[in-house]
C-alpha positions in Angstrom: 9.0 20.7 23.5 11.6 18.9 21.4 11.0 18.9 17.6 10.5 15.5 16.1 12.6 15.0 12.9 10.9 12.7 10.4 13.1 11.1 7.7 11.7 10.8 4.2 11.9 7.3 2.6 15.0 8.1 0.6 16.9 9.1 3.7 15.7 6.1 5.6 16.9 3.8 2.8 20.3 5.5 2.8 20.7 4.7 6.5 20.8 1.0 6.0 23.7 -1.1 4.5 24.4 -0.8 0.8 24.0 -4.6 0.5 20.5 -4.5 2.0 19.6 -1.6 -0.3 20.8 -3.5 -3.3 18.6 -6.6 -2.7 15.9 -7.1 -5.3 12.4 -8.3 -4.6 11.5 -11.8 -5.7 9.5 -11.6 -8.9 7.9 -14.9 -7.9 6.8 -13.5 -4.6 5.5 -10.3 -6.2 3.2 -12.3 -8.4 2.1 -14.5 -5.5 1.4 -11.6 -3.3 -1.0 -10.2 -5.9 -2.7 -13.6 -6.3 -3.1 -14.2 -2.6 -5.4 -11.2 -2.4 -7.8 -12.8 -4.9 -10.3 -15.7 -4.7 -10.3 -18.7 -7.0 -6.6 -18.6 -8.0 -4.9 -21.8 -8.9 -1.4 -21.2 -7.3 1.2 -22.9 -9.4 3.9 -20.3 -8.7 5.8 -21.8 -5.7 7.8 -25.0 -5.5 5.5 -27.0 -3.3 3.1 -29.9 -3.7 -0.5 -29.7 -2.9 -0.5 -32.7 -0.5 -0.4 -32.7 3.3 2.5 -34.0 5.3 2.2 -37.7 6.1 0.4 -38.4 9.4 3.3 -40.4 10.7 5.5 -37.3 10.5 2.8 -35.0 12.0 2.1 -37.5 14.9 5.8 -37.5 15.7 5.9 -33.8 16.1 2.7 -33.8 18.2 4.1 -36.5 20.5 7.4 -34.6 20.9 5.5 -31.5 21.9 3.4 -33.4 24.4 6.5 -34.9 25.8 7.9 -31.4 26.4 10.3 -31.2 23.5 10.0 -27.4 23.2 13.2 -26.2 24.8 16.4 -24.8 23.2 18.4 -27.4 21.1 22.1 -27.7 20.3 23.3 -25.2 17.8 24.2 -27.8 15.2 21.1 -29.8 15.8 19.9 -32.7 17.9 22.4 -35.6 17.7 19.6 -38.1 16.9 18.7 -36.1 13.8 22.3 -35.6 12.7 22.8 -39.4 13.0 19.6 -40.1 11.1 20.8 -37.8 8.3 24.1 -39.6 8.1 22.4 -43.0 7.9 20.0 -41.8 5.3 22.7 -40.2 3.1 25.2 -43.1 3.5 22.6 -45.7 2.5 21.2 -43.6 -0.4 24.3 -42.1 -1.9 27.1 -44.2 -0.6 28.6 -41.3 1.2 30.6 -41.6 4.5 29.1 -38.9 6.6 29.6 -38.6 10.3 27.5 -36.4 12.6 30.2 -33.8 13.0 29.8 -32.9 9.3 26.0 -32.2 9.7 24.4 -29.0 10.9 20.6 -28.9 11.1 19.0 -25.7 9.8 15.5 -24.2 10.0 15.0 -24.7 6.2 17.1 -25.2 3.2 16.9 -21.4 2.6 18.5 -20.8 6.0 21.1 -23.4 5.1 22.0 -21.4 1.9 22.2 -18.1 3.9 24.3 -19.7 6.6 26.6 -21.1 3.8 26.9 -17.7 2.2 27.7 -16.1 5.6 30.2 -18.8 6.3 32.1 -18.5 3.0 31.9 -15.0 1.7 34.1 -12.0 2.4 32.6 -9.0 0.6 34.1 -8.8 -2.9 34.6 -12.6 -3.3 33.9 -14.0 -6.7 31.1 -16.6 -6.8 30.0 -18.5 -9.9 26.4 -19.5 -10.2 24.7 -21.8 -12.7 21.6 -20.1 -14.2 18.7 -19.9 -14.7 18.4 -20.6 -11.0 16.3 -20.1 -7.9 16.7 -16.3 -7.2 17.0 -16.9 -3.4 20.4 -18.6 -4.0 21.8 -15.6 -5.8 20.1 -13.3 -3.3 21.8 -15.0 -0.3 25.3 -14.6 -1.8 24.7 -11.0 -2.9 23.4 -10.2 0.6 26.8 -11.2 2.0 28.7 -9.1 -0.5 29.7 -11.7 -3.2 30.4 -10.6 -6.7 28.3 -13.0 -8.9 29.1 -14.2 -12.3 27.0 -16.9 -14.1 27.3 -19.7 -16.6 24.1 -20.5 -18.5 22.1 -23.7 -18.8 20.8 -23.6 -22.4 18.5 -25.7 -24.7 20.6 -28.0 -26.8 19.4 -30.9 -28.9 16.0 -31.1 -27.2 17.6 -31.1 -23.7 18.8 -28.6 -21.1 22.6 -28.5 -21.2 25.5 -26.9 -19.4 28.9 -26.4 -21.2 31.1 -27.8 -18.5 34.2 -26.5 -20.2 32.7 -23.0 -20.0 32.0 -23.5 -16.3 35.5 -24.7 -15.6 36.9 -21.8 -17.6 34.9 -19.4 -15.4 36.3 -21.0 -12.2 39.5 -19.0 -12.3 42.1 -19.1 -9.5 40.9 -16.9 -6.7 37.2 -17.7 -7.2 35.7 -18.4 -3.8 32.9 -20.8 -4.7 30.6 -22.3 -7.4 26.9 -22.8 -6.6 25.2 -25.6 -8.4 21.5 -26.6 -8.0 21.0 -30.0 -9.5 18.3 -31.1 -10.3 17.8 -27.5 -11.3 15.0 -25.2 -10.4 13.5 -24.1 -12.8 14.7 -26.1 -15.8 15.0 -29.6 -14.3 18.5 -29.9 -15.8 20.6 -32.4 -13.9 24.3 -32.5 -13.7 25.8 -35.9 -14.7 28.2 -37.8 -12.5 31.0 -37.3 -15.0 30.4 -33.5 -15.1 30.5 -33.5 -11.3 33.8 -35.3 -11.3 35.4 -32.8 -13.7 34.2 -29.9 -11.7 35.4 -31.5 -8.4 38.8 -32.2 -9.8 39.2 -28.6 -11.0 38.0 -27.1 -7.7 40.4 -29.4 -5.8 43.3 -28.1 -7.8 42.4 -24.4 -7.2 40.9 -24.5 -3.7 37.4 -23.5 -4.8 34.4 -24.3 -2.7 31.5 -26.2 -4.3 28.1 -25.4 -2.9 25.6 -28.0 -4.0 21.9 -27.2 -3.5 20.6 -30.8 -3.3 17.0 -30.1 -2.4 15.7 -32.0 -5.5 18.0 -35.0 -5.3 15.2 -37.5 -4.8 12.9 -35.8 -7.4 14.8 -37.4 -10.3 13.0 -39.0 -13.2 15.7 -41.5 -14.1 16.5 -43.3 -10.9 16.2 -43.4 -7.1 18.3 -40.2 -6.8 20.2 -37.8 -9.0 24.0 -37.8 -9.2 25.4 -36.2 -6.1 28.8 -34.7 -5.1 28.4 -36.5 -1.8 28.9 -39.8 -3.6 32.3 -38.8 -4.9 33.9 -36.4 -2.4 36.2 -37.0 0.5 35.2 -35.7 4.0 37.8 -32.9 3.8 36.8 -31.7 0.3 35.7 -28.1 0.0 32.0 -29.1 -0.4 28.9 -27.8 1.3 25.7 -29.7 0.5 22.5 -28.0 1.3 19.3 -30.0 1.7 15.7 -29.7 3.0 12.8 -31.7 4.1 10.4 -29.4 2.2 10.1 -31.1 -1.2 10.4 -34.8 -0.8 8.4 -35.2 2.4 5.8 -32.4 1.7 7.1 -30.3 4.6 7.5 -26.8 3.1 5.9 -25.0 6.1 7.8 -26.9 8.7 11.1 -25.2 7.9 13.7 -27.9 8.4 16.8 -28.7 6.5 20.5 -29.5 6.9 23.9 -28.8 5.5 26.9 -31.0 5.1 30.4 -29.5 5.5 33.9 -30.7 6.5 33.9 -31.7 10.2 36.6 -29.2 11.1 34.0 -26.4 10.7 31.4 -27.9 13.1 32.2 -25.3 15.7 32.1 -22.3 13.4 28.8 -23.4 11.8 27.4 -23.8 15.3 28.5 -20.3 16.2 26.9 -18.8 13.1 23.7 -20.7 13.9 23.8 -19.3 17.4 23.9 -15.7 16.0 21.2 -16.4 13.4 18.5 -18.6 14.7 20.1 -20.2 17.8 18.6 -23.6 16.9 15.9 -25.5 15.1 12.8 -26.4 17.1 13.1 -29.8 18.8 9.7 -31.1 18.0 10.3 -30.3 14.3 13.6 -32.2 14.4 11.7 -35.2 15.8 9.4 -35.0 12.8 12.5 -35.0 10.6 13.8 -38.2 12.2 10.6 -39.9 11.5 10.6 -38.7 7.9 14.1 -40.1 7.3 13.4 -43.4 9.1 9.9 -44.1 7.9 9.3 -41.8 4.9 10.4 -43.9 1.9 6.8 -44.8 1.1 5.9 -41.2 1.3 8.6 -40.3 -1.3 7.4 -43.1 -3.6 3.8 -41.9 -3.3 4.9 -38.4 -4.1 6.9 -39.4 -7.1 3.9 -41.2 -8.5 1.7 -38.2 -8.1 4.2 -35.8 -9.6 4.8 -38.1 -12.5 1.1 -38.1 -13.3 1.2 -34.3 -13.0 4.2 -34.1 -15.4 2.6 -36.4 -18.0 -0.6 -34.4 -18.0 1.3 -31.0 -18.1 3.7 -32.1 -20.9 0.9 -33.4 -23.0 -1.1 -30.2 -22.7 1.8 -27.8 -23.2 2.8 -29.6 -26.3 -0.6 -28.8 -27.8 -0.2 -25.1 -27.5 1.1 -23.4 -30.7 3.1 -20.7 -28.9 4.8 -23.0 -26.4 8.3 -24.5 -26.7 8.8 -27.0 -23.9 11.9 -29.2 -23.0 11.5 -32.3 -20.9 13.0 -31.9 -17.4 15.2 -34.6 -15.8 14.3 -33.8 -12.3 12.5 -31.4 -9.8 8.7 -30.8 -10.5 8.5 -27.9 -12.9 7.6 -27.2 -16.5 9.8 -24.3 -17.7 8.5 -23.3 -21.1 9.1 -20.6 -23.6 6.2 -18.7 -25.1 6.7 -17.4 -28.6 6.7 -13.6 -28.7 7.0 -13.2 -25.0 9.5 -10.4 -24.0 8.3 -9.5 -20.5 7.6 -12.6 -18.5 6.8 -10.7 -15.3 4.1 -8.6 -17.1 2.8 -11.8 -18.7 2.6 -13.6 -15.4 0.6 -10.7 -13.9 -1.7 -10.6 -17.0 -2.3 -14.3 -16.8 -3.1 -14.0 -13.1 -5.6 -11.2 -13.8 -7.2 -12.8 -16.8 -7.2 -16.5 -15.9 -6.6 -16.7 -12.2 -3.7 -19.1 -12.7 -0.5 -18.2 -10.8 2.7 -18.9 -12.7 6.3 -17.8 -11.9 7.9 -15.4 -14.4 11.0 -16.7 -16.1 12.9 -13.5 -15.5 12.8 -14.2 -11.8 15.4 -16.9 -12.4 17.9 -14.6 -14.1 18.1 -12.9 -17.5 18.5 -16.3 -19.2 14.9 -17.0 -18.1 13.3 -14.1 -19.9 10.6 -15.3 -22.3 9.8 -18.3 -20.1 7.2 -19.2 -17.5 7.4 -21.8 -14.8 4.6 -24.0 -13.7 4.8 -26.4 -10.7 3.1 -29.6 -11.7 3.1 -31.1 -8.2 -0.7 -30.8 -8.1 -3.8 -33.1 -8.4 -4.8 -33.8 -12.0 -8.1 -31.9 -11.7 -6.3 -28.7 -10.6 -3.9 -29.0 -13.6 -6.7 -29.8 -16.0 -8.5 -26.7 -14.9 -5.4 -24.6 -15.1 -4.7 -25.6 -18.7 -8.3 -24.9 -19.7 -7.9 -21.4 -18.3 -4.4 -20.9 -19.9 -5.4 -22.1 -23.4 -6.6 -18.7 -24.7 -3.3 -17.1 -23.6 -1.0 -19.8 -24.8 -2.7 -20.4 -28.1 -3.4 -16.9 -29.4 
C-alpha cells in the first residue's frame, strides 16, 4: 500500500503563489463574519442599503428568465446593455461613449480585478488615494503591483487631497493612479478642476487613470459628482469602473461595467472569457431596465439616505468622543473616536457589547486607524436603535 504524504499548513501555503500568500483578509469582512453568527445584530458594516430592488427591475429579470435568457452571452456583454450604458452616461455626464468602449462585468469588484489584470505587469508602480476601499488595493496587489498612496486628510472641516502631492507622486514610469470619488469611506469628492489637473499630467506621462465611479450618483451637491468621463477623449488612458449595486439597490445581483478605449475591446473580452466568460443574460436585462426606468428609484434612494445622513450626523455630533467631518458623497459616516488606537479591536468590542456592526477604519489603510465607518443607508428606526446602543461606547 502506498504511503499517503500529508502536508502541514505551512507547506501548503508555500505551494501557492507569493502574491496569493501576501493577500490580507478584509477587516470589514472579519467583523461581519463574527456578526453574522449572532442574532439581533444591526449590520452597518457593508456598503449597501437596506431596501429591496425596485419591482420593475426584478420583473425584468423574471421575464427574461421565463423567455429563456439563460444562455451564454457575449464576452463584452449584451449589445443592448452596452448601448443603454452609453445612452445613460452620455445624457448624464456629457460623455461621448460608444458600445465598443463598454465591457459588462459581473460586479464592480470584478471590473476592478479585470482592470488590474489588464494593466499590471508584476512590479508596476500604482498610486492609490487613501483611505480607500481595501478591495481596490487588494486587486492591484494580487496582480503584482507595487502600491504607493497619497492621503486624503481632514483640512478646515472638510476632507481634502493635496493635488500637488498626488501629481508629484505620479512620476514618469508610474503605470496607473486609482481614484475612488466620491470616496469610500470618507465621502471626499474630487473637484472637476482637480480632475483636469490630474488628467493633463497623466496625458503628458502616459499614466493610466482608473476611476472607481460607483458612487457618482450618490453626491450630495448635485445630480452627479464630477467625472473624468465628462472631460476625457475616447483615446485617453482612462478606465472607469461602475456598478449597479449602490444606486439601484442591486448589491447581490452582481452587475457592473467598465469603460476603456475602444481599441481594447477585444483584449477585455478575452480577459473576461478567461475569468467569468460572461455576465448572466437575465441579470443584464434587469440592468437595461434600471438604466432606462430607474431614475425615480435613484431619487427615492437619495431621499432615504439623506434622511439617514441627517439623523446620523446629528447623533454623532452629540457624542463627546467623536470627531465627524461631513461627507460630500457616498453614504457613510467616517468618524474619529478620541483615544481609539485599535479600530479593529474596537469594532469587535462594539459588536460584542452592543450588537452594532461597524467597519474598522484601519481596513481602509493606515490613514484610517482611529476611525470607524457607519453606513447610514438604513431606515430611521434602525439608525435610532443603533445610536442608542452605541451611546455608552462613544460617550465614555
